[in-house]
PDB file of N, CA, C and O in Angstrom:
ATOM      1  N   MET A   1       7.239  -5.463 104.145  1.00  0.00           N
ATOM      2  CA  MET A   1       7.462  -4.273 103.344  1.00  0.00           C
ATOM      3  C   MET A   1       6.133  -3.909 102.678  1.00  0.00           C
ATOM      4  O   MET A   1       5.542  -4.759 102.012  1.00  0.00           O
ATOM      5  N   PRO A   2       5.645  -2.681 102.833  1.00  0.00           N
ATOM      6  CA  PRO A   2       4.391  -2.268 102.208  1.00  0.00           C
ATOM      7  C   PRO A   2       4.504  -2.300 100.680  1.00  0.00           C
ATOM      8  O   PRO A   2       5.591  -2.169 100.117  1.00  0.00           O
ATOM      9  N   MET A   3       3.361  -2.476 100.033  1.00  0.00           N
ATOM     10  CA  MET A   3       3.333  -2.602  98.576  1.00  0.00           C
ATOM     11  C   MET A   3       3.877  -1.348  97.885  1.00  0.00           C
ATOM     12  O   MET A   3       4.516  -1.453  96.838  1.00  0.00           O
ATOM     13  N   GLY A   4       3.632  -0.163  98.455  1.00  0.00           N
ATOM     14  CA  GLY A   4       4.141   1.074  97.858  1.00  0.00           C
ATOM     15  C   GLY A   4       5.653   1.109  97.826  1.00  0.00           C
ATOM     16  O   GLY A   4       6.238   1.588  96.854  1.00  0.00           O
ATOM     17  N   GLU A   5       6.293   0.617  98.859  1.00  0.00           N
ATOM     18  CA  GLU A   5       7.764   0.600  98.901  1.00  0.00           C
ATOM     19  C   GLU A   5       8.335  -0.515  98.041  1.00  0.00           C
ATOM     20  O   GLU A   5       9.462  -0.423  97.555  1.00  0.00           O
ATOM     21  N   MET A   6       7.548  -1.571  97.856  1.00  0.00           N
ATOM     22  CA  MET A   6       8.019  -2.718  97.081  1.00  0.00           C
ATOM     23  C   MET A   6       8.281  -2.328  95.628  1.00  0.00           C
ATOM     24  O   MET A   6       9.227  -2.831  95.021  1.00  0.00           O
ATOM     25  N   LYS A   7       7.454  -1.432  95.053  1.00  0.00           N
ATOM     26  CA  LYS A   7       7.674  -1.062  93.654  1.00  0.00           C
ATOM     27  C   LYS A   7       8.962  -0.282  93.465  1.00  0.00           C
ATOM     28  O   LYS A   7       9.549  -0.317  92.384  1.00  0.00           O
ATOM     29  N   TYR A   8       9.414   0.423  94.496  1.00  0.00           N
ATOM     30  CA  TYR A   8      10.680   1.151  94.396  1.00  0.00           C
ATOM     31  C   TYR A   8      11.876   0.198  94.412  1.00  0.00           C
ATOM     32  O   TYR A   8      12.966   0.560  93.969  1.00  0.00           O
ATOM     33  N   VAL A   9      11.677  -0.991  94.909  1.00  0.00           N
ATOM     34  CA  VAL A   9      12.732  -2.007  94.905  1.00  0.00           C
ATOM     35  C   VAL A   9      12.677  -2.809  93.608  1.00  0.00           C
ATOM     36  O   VAL A   9      13.717  -3.148  93.045  1.00  0.00           O
ATOM     37  N   LEU A  10      11.473  -3.114  93.133  1.00  0.00           N
ATOM     38  CA  LEU A  10      11.330  -3.965  91.953  1.00  0.00           C
ATOM     39  C   LEU A  10      11.733  -3.257  90.655  1.00  0.00           C
ATOM     40  O   LEU A  10      12.266  -3.911  89.758  1.00  0.00           O
ATOM     41  N   TRP A  11      11.501  -1.958  90.524  1.00  0.00           N
ATOM     42  CA  TRP A  11      11.870  -1.253  89.307  1.00  0.00           C
ATOM     43  C   TRP A  11      13.371  -1.310  89.016  1.00  0.00           C
ATOM     44  O   TRP A  11      13.747  -1.638  87.891  1.00  0.00           O
ATOM     45  N   PRO A  12      14.233  -1.007  89.969  1.00  0.00           N
ATOM     46  CA  PRO A  12      15.674  -1.112  89.665  1.00  0.00           C
ATOM     47  C   PRO A  12      16.108  -2.544  89.354  1.00  0.00           C
ATOM     48  O   PRO A  12      16.963  -2.762  88.495  1.00  0.00           O
ATOM     49  N   VAL A  13      15.524  -3.512  90.046  1.00  0.00           N
ATOM     50  CA  VAL A  13      15.867  -4.916  89.778  1.00  0.00           C
ATOM     51  C   VAL A  13      15.425  -5.292  88.362  1.00  0.00           C
ATOM     52  O   VAL A  13      16.163  -5.957  87.635  1.00  0.00           O
ATOM     53  N   ALA A  14      14.234  -4.870  87.976  1.00  0.00           N
ATOM     54  CA  ALA A  14      13.736  -5.164  86.631  1.00  0.00           C
ATOM     55  C   ALA A  14      14.600  -4.486  85.572  1.00  0.00           C
ATOM     56  O   ALA A  14      14.886  -5.086  84.536  1.00  0.00           O
ATOM     57  N   MET A  15      15.015  -3.258  85.813  1.00  0.00           N
ATOM     58  CA  MET A  15      15.842  -2.546  84.844  1.00  0.00           C
ATOM     59  C   MET A  15      17.204  -3.207  84.676  1.00  0.00           C
ATOM     60  O   MET A  15      17.707  -3.309  83.557  1.00  0.00           O
ATOM     61  N   VAL A  16      17.800  -3.654  85.766  1.00  0.00           N
ATOM     62  CA  VAL A  16      19.083  -4.363  85.687  1.00  0.00           C
ATOM     63  C   VAL A  16      18.908  -5.658  84.907  1.00  0.00           C
ATOM     64  O   VAL A  16      19.764  -6.016  84.099  1.00  0.00           O
ATOM     65  N   ALA A  17      17.811  -6.361  85.142  1.00  0.00           N
ATOM     66  CA  ALA A  17      17.547  -7.609  84.415  1.00  0.00           C
ATOM     67  C   ALA A  17      17.392  -7.344  82.922  1.00  0.00           C
ATOM     68  O   ALA A  17      17.923  -8.098  82.107  1.00  0.00           O
ATOM     69  N   VAL A  18      16.686  -6.303  82.555  1.00  0.00           N
ATOM     70  CA  VAL A  18      16.501  -5.973  81.137  1.00  0.00           C
ATOM     71  C   VAL A  18      17.836  -5.624  80.488  1.00  0.00           C
ATOM     72  O   VAL A  18      18.126  -6.085  79.384  1.00  0.00           O
ATOM     73  N   VAL A  19      18.641  -4.826  81.153  1.00  0.00           N
ATOM     74  CA  VAL A  19      19.956  -4.461  80.608  1.00  0.00           C
ATOM     75  C   VAL A  19      20.827  -5.706  80.428  1.00  0.00           C
ATOM     76  O   VAL A  19      21.508  -5.842  79.412  1.00  0.00           O
ATOM     77  N   PHE A  20      20.809  -6.599  81.392  1.00  0.00           N
ATOM     78  CA  PHE A  20      21.597  -7.821  81.286  1.00  0.00           C
ATOM     79  C   PHE A  20      21.123  -8.684  80.121  1.00  0.00           C
ATOM     80  O   PHE A  20      21.943  -9.214  79.372  1.00  0.00           O
ATOM     81  N   ILE A  21      19.823  -8.829  79.962  1.00  0.00           N
ATOM     82  CA  ILE A  21      19.286  -9.652  78.877  1.00  0.00           C
ATOM     83  C   ILE A  21      19.645  -9.053  77.518  1.00  0.00           C
ATOM     84  O   ILE A  21      20.035  -9.780  76.605  1.00  0.00           O
ATOM     85  N   VAL A  22      19.516  -7.743  77.380  1.00  0.00           N
ATOM     86  CA  VAL A  22      19.872  -7.083  76.115  1.00  0.00           C
ATOM     87  C   VAL A  22      21.355  -7.267  75.828  1.00  0.00           C
ATOM     88  O   VAL A  22      21.729  -7.584  74.698  1.00  0.00           O
ATOM     89  N   TRP A  23      22.203  -7.075  76.828  1.00  0.00           N
ATOM     90  CA  TRP A  23      23.648  -7.270  76.611  1.00  0.00           C
ATOM     91  C   TRP A  23      23.947  -8.716  76.246  1.00  0.00           C
ATOM     92  O   TRP A  23      24.758  -8.970  75.356  1.00  0.00           O
ATOM     93  N   TYR A  24      23.311  -9.659  76.911  1.00  0.00           N
ATOM     94  CA  TYR A  24      23.597 -11.082  76.679  1.00  0.00           C
ATOM     95  C   TYR A  24      23.281 -11.475  75.239  1.00  0.00           C
ATOM     96  O   TYR A  24      24.067 -12.179  74.604  1.00  0.00           O
ATOM     97  N   PHE A  25      22.142 -11.028  74.719  1.00  0.00           N
ATOM     98  CA  PHE A  25      21.742 -11.457  73.384  1.00  0.00           C
ATOM     99  C   PHE A  25      22.308 -10.602  72.260  1.00  0.00           C
ATOM    100  O   PHE A  25      22.525 -11.110  71.160  1.00  0.00           O
ATOM    101  N   TRP A  26      22.555  -9.310  72.508  1.00  0.00           N
ATOM    102  CA  TRP A  26      23.007  -8.443  71.424  1.00  0.00           C
ATOM    103  C   TRP A  26      24.396  -7.860  71.640  1.00  0.00           C
ATOM    104  O   TRP A  26      25.002  -7.380  70.682  1.00  0.00           O
ATOM    105  N   GLY A  27      24.910  -7.882  72.826  1.00  0.00           N
ATOM    106  CA  GLY A  27      26.193  -7.262  73.090  1.00  0.00           C
ATOM    107  C   GLY A  27      27.352  -8.221  73.153  1.00  0.00           C
ATOM    108  O   GLY A  27      28.502  -7.812  72.989  1.00  0.00           O
ATOM    109  N   SER A  28      27.079  -9.490  73.387  1.00  0.00           N
ATOM    110  CA  SER A  28      28.165 -10.461  73.535  1.00  0.00           C
ATOM    111  C   SER A  28      28.217 -11.355  72.301  1.00  0.00           C
ATOM    112  O   SER A  28      27.813 -12.516  72.355  1.00  0.00           O
ATOM    113  N   LYS A  29      28.705 -10.825  71.211  1.00  0.00           N
ATOM    114  CA  LYS A  29      28.755 -11.567  69.950  1.00  0.00           C
ATOM    115  C   LYS A  29      30.059 -12.333  69.771  1.00  0.00           C
ATOM    116  O   LYS A  29      30.243 -12.992  68.748  1.00  0.00           O
ATOM    117  N   GLY A  30      30.949 -12.266  70.719  1.00  0.00           N
ATOM    118  CA  GLY A  30      32.225 -12.959  70.583  1.00  0.00           C
ATOM    119  C   GLY A  30      32.088 -14.451  70.770  1.00  0.00           C
ATOM    120  O   GLY A  30      31.139 -14.930  71.391  1.00  0.00           O
ATOM    121  N   THR A  31      33.033 -15.175  70.233  1.00  0.00           N
ATOM    122  CA  THR A  31      33.077 -16.628  70.404  1.00  0.00           C
ATOM    123  C   THR A  31      34.418 -17.004  71.017  1.00  0.00           C
ATOM    124  O   THR A  31      35.373 -16.234  70.924  1.00  0.00           O
ATOM    125  N   PRO A  32      34.506 -18.173  71.641  1.00  0.00           N
ATOM    126  CA  PRO A  32      35.774 -18.610  72.218  1.00  0.00           C
ATOM    127  C   PRO A  32      36.854 -18.800  71.151  1.00  0.00           C
ATOM    128  O   PRO A  32      36.551 -19.009  69.976  1.00  0.00           O
ATOM    129  N   HIS A  33      38.105 -18.723  71.574  1.00  0.00           N
ATOM    130  CA  HIS A  33      39.241 -18.902  70.675  1.00  0.00           C
ATOM    131  C   HIS A  33      39.161 -20.278  70.017  1.00  0.00           C
ATOM    132  O   HIS A  33      38.933 -21.278  70.697  1.00  0.00           O
ATOM    133  N   GLY A  34      39.346 -20.332  68.718  1.00  0.00           N
ATOM    134  CA  GLY A  34      39.312 -21.590  67.984  1.00  0.00           C
ATOM    135  C   GLY A  34      37.939 -21.927  67.428  1.00  0.00           C
ATOM    136  O   GLY A  34      37.817 -22.852  66.626  1.00  0.00           O
ATOM    137  N   GLN A  35      36.921 -21.213  67.826  1.00  0.00           N
ATOM    138  CA  GLN A  35      35.568 -21.455  67.334  1.00  0.00           C
ATOM    139  C   GLN A  35      35.257 -20.447  66.241  1.00  0.00           C
ATOM    140  O   GLN A  35      35.612 -19.276  66.371  1.00  0.00           O
ATOM    141  N   PRO A  36      34.602 -20.873  65.163  1.00  0.00           N
ATOM    142  CA  PRO A  36      34.264 -19.911  64.114  1.00  0.00           C
ATOM    143  C   PRO A  36      33.304 -18.843  64.643  1.00  0.00           C
ATOM    144  O   PRO A  36      32.557 -19.100  65.587  1.00  0.00           O
ATOM    145  N   PRO A  37      33.316 -17.670  64.058  1.00  0.00           N
ATOM    146  CA  PRO A  37      32.410 -16.607  64.524  1.00  0.00           C
ATOM    147  C   PRO A  37      30.957 -16.981  64.272  1.00  0.00           C
ATOM    148  O   PRO A  37      30.653 -17.824  63.427  1.00  0.00           O
ATOM    149  N   LEU A  38      30.064 -16.338  65.021  1.00  0.00           N
ATOM    150  CA  LEU A  38      28.643 -16.556  64.824  1.00  0.00           C
ATOM    151  C   LEU A  38      28.227 -16.047  63.452  1.00  0.00           C
ATOM    152  O   LEU A  38      28.800 -15.087  62.936  1.00  0.00           O
ATOM    153  N   ALA A  39      27.234 -16.691  62.869  1.00  0.00           N
ATOM    154  CA  ALA A  39      26.784 -16.300  61.537  1.00  0.00           C
ATOM    155  C   ALA A  39      25.265 -16.332  61.480  1.00  0.00           C
ATOM    156  O   ALA A  39      24.615 -17.109  62.179  1.00  0.00           O
ATOM    157  N   SER A  40      24.728 -15.489  60.647  1.00  0.00           N
ATOM    158  CA  SER A  40      23.292 -15.506  60.377  1.00  0.00           C
ATOM    159  C   SER A  40      23.058 -16.370  59.151  1.00  0.00           C
ATOM    160  O   SER A  40      23.729 -16.204  58.132  1.00  0.00           O
ATOM    161  N   LEU A  41      22.126 -17.277  59.244  1.00  0.00           N
ATOM    162  CA  LEU A  41      21.825 -18.189  58.137  1.00  0.00           C
ATOM    163  C   LEU A  41      20.879 -17.498  57.164  1.00  0.00           C
ATOM    164  O   LEU A  41      19.782 -17.075  57.530  1.00  0.00           O
ATOM    165  N   THR A  42      21.326 -17.394  55.924  1.00  0.00           N
ATOM    166  CA  THR A  42      20.526 -16.776  54.872  1.00  0.00           C
ATOM    167  C   THR A  42      20.478 -17.711  53.670  1.00  0.00           C
ATOM    168  O   THR A  42      21.159 -18.737  53.642  1.00  0.00           O
ATOM    169  N   THR A  43      19.679 -17.353  52.693  1.00  0.00           N
ATOM    170  CA  THR A  43      19.625 -18.170  51.481  1.00  0.00           C
ATOM    171  C   THR A  43      20.944 -18.122  50.719  1.00  0.00           C
ATOM    172  O   THR A  43      21.258 -19.048  49.970  1.00  0.00           O
ATOM    173  N   LYS A  44      21.719 -17.057  50.900  1.00  0.00           N
ATOM    174  CA  LYS A  44      23.002 -16.929  50.196  1.00  0.00           C
ATOM    175  C   LYS A  44      24.084 -17.834  50.778  1.00  0.00           C
ATOM    176  O   LYS A  44      24.952 -18.298  50.039  1.00  0.00           O
ATOM    177  N   ASN A  45      24.052 -18.094  52.080  1.00  0.00           N
ATOM    178  CA  ASN A  45      25.103 -18.913  52.681  1.00  0.00           C
ATOM    179  C   ASN A  45      24.596 -20.280  53.132  1.00  0.00           C
ATOM    180  O   ASN A  45      25.285 -20.968  53.885  1.00  0.00           O
ATOM    181  N   PHE A  46      23.421 -20.683  52.695  1.00  0.00           N
ATOM    182  CA  PHE A  46      22.857 -21.958  53.131  1.00  0.00           C
ATOM    183  C   PHE A  46      23.652 -23.148  52.605  1.00  0.00           C
ATOM    184  O   PHE A  46      23.824 -24.137  53.317  1.00  0.00           O
ATOM    185  N   GLU A  47      24.131 -23.065  51.383  1.00  0.00           N
ATOM    186  CA  GLU A  47      24.918 -24.171  50.807  1.00  0.00           C
ATOM    187  C   GLU A  47      26.216 -24.382  51.580  1.00  0.00           C
ATOM    188  O   GLU A  47      26.615 -25.522  51.818  1.00  0.00           O
ATOM    189  N   LYS A  48      26.873 -23.302  51.972  1.00  0.00           N
ATOM    190  CA  LYS A  48      28.100 -23.423  52.765  1.00  0.00           C
ATOM    191  C   LYS A  48      27.782 -24.036  54.122  1.00  0.00           C
ATOM    192  O   LYS A  48      28.526 -24.888  54.608  1.00  0.00           O
ATOM    193  N   PHE A  49      26.683 -23.609  54.738  1.00  0.00           N
ATOM    194  CA  PHE A  49      26.267 -24.179  56.018  1.00  0.00           C
ATOM    195  C   PHE A  49      26.015 -25.674  55.884  1.00  0.00           C
ATOM    196  O   PHE A  49      26.471 -26.457  56.717  1.00  0.00           O
ATOM    197  N   THR A  50      25.295 -26.072  54.848  1.00  0.00           N
ATOM    198  CA  THR A  50      25.000 -27.491  54.638  1.00  0.00           C
ATOM    199  C   THR A  50      26.282 -28.295  54.466  1.00  0.00           C
ATOM    200  O   THR A  50      26.419 -29.380  55.033  1.00  0.00           O
ATOM    201  N   GLY A  51      27.216 -27.770  53.690  1.00  0.00           N
ATOM    202  CA  GLY A  51      28.485 -28.473  53.490  1.00  0.00           C
ATOM    203  C   GLY A  51      29.287 -28.587  54.775  1.00  0.00           C
ATOM    204  O   GLY A  51      29.818 -29.655  55.081  1.00  0.00           O
ATOM    205  N   ASP A  52      29.383 -27.494  55.535  1.00  0.00           N
ATOM    206  CA  ASP A  52      30.116 -27.531  56.805  1.00  0.00           C
ATOM    207  C   ASP A  52      29.443 -28.476  57.804  1.00  0.00           C
ATOM    208  O   ASP A  52      30.121 -29.211  58.523  1.00  0.00           O
ATOM    209  N   PHE A  53      28.122 -28.456  57.844  1.00  0.00           N
ATOM    210  CA  PHE A  53      27.380 -29.311  58.771  1.00  0.00           C
ATOM    211  C   PHE A  53      27.594 -30.786  58.435  1.00  0.00           C
ATOM    212  O   PHE A  53      27.851 -31.596  59.326  1.00  0.00           O
ATOM    213  N   ASN A  54      27.491 -31.129  57.174  1.00  0.00           N
ATOM    214  CA  ASN A  54      27.664 -32.519  56.765  1.00  0.00           C
ATOM    215  C   ASN A  54      29.115 -32.976  56.904  1.00  0.00           C
ATOM    216  O   ASN A  54      29.366 -34.155  57.149  1.00  0.00           O
ATOM    217  N   ALA A  55      30.070 -32.065  56.751  1.00  0.00           N
ATOM    218  CA  ALA A  55      31.487 -32.432  56.872  1.00  0.00           C
ATOM    219  C   ALA A  55      31.852 -32.776  58.315  1.00  0.00           C
ATOM    220  O   ALA A  55      32.825 -33.494  58.547  1.00  0.00           O
ATOM    221  N   ALA A  56      31.099 -32.283  59.273  1.00  0.00           N
ATOM    222  CA  ALA A  56      31.394 -32.530  60.686  1.00  0.00           C
ATOM    223  C   ALA A  56      30.525 -33.659  61.245  1.00  0.00           C
ATOM    224  O   ALA A  56      30.082 -33.592  62.391  1.00  0.00           O
ATOM    225  N   SER A  57      30.282 -34.691  60.440  1.00  0.00           N
ATOM    226  CA  SER A  57      29.369 -35.763  60.864  1.00  0.00           C
ATOM    227  C   SER A  57      29.908 -36.566  62.038  1.00  0.00           C
ATOM    228  O   SER A  57      29.127 -37.182  62.763  1.00  0.00           O
ATOM    229  N   GLY A  58      31.217 -36.578  62.246  1.00  0.00           N
ATOM    230  CA  GLY A  58      31.783 -37.333  63.358  1.00  0.00           C
ATOM    231  C   GLY A  58      31.885 -36.532  64.648  1.00  0.00           C
ATOM    232  O   GLY A  58      32.364 -37.047  65.659  1.00  0.00           O
ATOM    233  N   GLU A  59      31.442 -35.284  64.626  1.00  0.00           N
ATOM    234  CA  GLU A  59      31.542 -34.402  65.789  1.00  0.00           C
ATOM    235  C   GLU A  59      30.152 -34.041  66.296  1.00  0.00           C
ATOM    236  O   GLU A  59      29.148 -34.261  65.618  1.00  0.00           O
ATOM    237  N   LEU A  60      30.117 -33.487  67.488  1.00  0.00           N
ATOM    238  CA  LEU A  60      28.876 -32.985  68.044  1.00  0.00           C
ATOM    239  C   LEU A  60      28.472 -31.725  67.290  1.00  0.00           C
ATOM    240  O   LEU A  60      29.278 -30.806  67.146  1.00  0.00           O
ATOM    241  N   ARG A  61      27.236 -31.672  66.810  1.00  0.00           N
ATOM    242  CA  ARG A  61      26.750 -30.527  66.050  1.00  0.00           C
ATOM    243  C   ARG A  61      25.527 -29.957  66.753  1.00  0.00           C
ATOM    244  O   ARG A  61      24.684 -30.700  67.256  1.00  0.00           O
ATOM    245  N   LEU A  62      25.441 -28.659  66.782  1.00  0.00           N
ATOM    246  CA  LEU A  62      24.329 -27.967  67.438  1.00  0.00           C
ATOM    247  C   LEU A  62      23.921 -26.793  66.575  1.00  0.00           C
ATOM    248  O   LEU A  62      24.755 -25.972  66.193  1.00  0.00           O
ATOM    249  N   VAL A  63      22.631 -26.712  66.268  1.00  0.00           N
ATOM    250  CA  VAL A  63      22.089 -25.605  65.488  1.00  0.00           C
ATOM    251  C   VAL A  63      21.005 -24.942  66.322  1.00  0.00           C
ATOM    252  O   VAL A  63      20.075 -25.604  66.781  1.00  0.00           O
ATOM    253  N   LEU A  64      21.126 -23.633  66.517  1.00  0.00           N
ATOM    254  CA  LEU A  64      20.136 -22.877  67.247  1.00  0.00           C
ATOM    255  C   LEU A  64      19.432 -21.943  66.271  1.00  0.00           C
ATOM    256  O   LEU A  64      20.085 -21.185  65.554  1.00  0.00           O
ATOM    257  N   LEU A  65      18.126 -21.994  66.243  1.00  0.00           N
ATOM    258  CA  LEU A  65      17.351 -21.144  65.356  1.00  0.00           C
ATOM    259  C   LEU A  65      16.514 -20.204  66.213  1.00  0.00           C
ATOM    260  O   LEU A  65      15.729 -20.655  67.047  1.00  0.00           O
ATOM    261  N   PHE A  66      16.679 -18.901  66.012  1.00  0.00           N
ATOM    262  CA  PHE A  66      15.912 -17.892  66.733  1.00  0.00           C
ATOM    263  C   PHE A  66      15.054 -17.150  65.729  1.00  0.00           C
ATOM    264  O   PHE A  66      15.519 -16.767  64.655  1.00  0.00           O
ATOM    265  N   SER A  67      13.817 -16.955  66.085  1.00  0.00           N
ATOM    266  CA  SER A  67      12.894 -16.240  65.218  1.00  0.00           C
ATOM    267  C   SER A  67      12.491 -14.933  65.872  1.00  0.00           C
ATOM    268  O   SER A  67      12.272 -14.900  67.083  1.00  0.00           O
ATOM    269  N   PRO A  68      12.386 -13.854  65.108  1.00  0.00           N
ATOM    270  CA  PRO A  68      12.011 -12.578  65.710  1.00  0.00           C
ATOM    271  C   PRO A  68      10.536 -12.500  66.087  1.00  0.00           C
ATOM    272  O   PRO A  68      10.119 -11.516  66.697  1.00  0.00           O
ATOM    273  N   THR A  69       9.751 -13.486  65.748  1.00  0.00           N
ATOM    274  CA  THR A  69       8.318 -13.437  66.077  1.00  0.00           C
ATOM    275  C   THR A  69       7.995 -14.296  67.266  1.00  0.00           C
ATOM    276  O   THR A  69       6.837 -14.370  67.677  1.00  0.00           O
TER     277      THR A  69
END
C-alpha cells in the first residue's frame, strides 16, 4: 500500500482509538453492583477515605492515583 493511501486508513483508526480512550476514562463512570461509586479524593473527604481504608484491613485494597500532569 503506498504511503499516500496509508494515511487515509490510519486517520479513521486513530480517531476511533481516541474516541474509545475518551469514553473509557470519562464516559464510563459506573461501577459494578455492590461496589461503592467512584470518588475523587480531596482534603475534605480524606479522613473518611482513611477510615474506610483502615477498616478493610482484612480485604484486598487497591488505590489508583491519577494526576492531570
